[in-house]
C-alpha positions, 0 to 999 in steps of 0.5 A: 449556504447553497454555495457552501454545499456546492463547493463541498460536493465539488470537493468530494467529487474531486476526491473520489476521482483521485481515488479512482485514478490510483493504480491497483499496484499503488493501492496494494502496496499501501495496504502492505505498508499500512499493515506493517505500520500497524504491527509497529514497524517503521515504514521507510524506503526499504519497506516501501520498495519491498511492498512495491515488489510484492505488488508487481505483476512479476512471478517472483514479486511476492517472494522478493517482497518477503525476502526483502522484508525479512532482511530488514527485520520484519518477522516471517509471519508479518512479512508473509501477510504484508506481501499477501496484502501487496499482491491483492 
């Protein structure tokens, strides 16, 4: 029993370490993608690319994100919110 607990604790420690290693851009991009998925959109390569642009440090990243999402059929309000989430 003690061994099982030790293994479980070690596994949780590794999982927590993995989360800590994720870059902020990855986390923000995933928030954008998750939001769009919750709104019923298919999260494919084009959505992922747009969300990644929204999470970049470039001044135009958020604008490009919105334009790309609008271009693939994401409603204006949803694109705005998703790109805001990507920029957090």
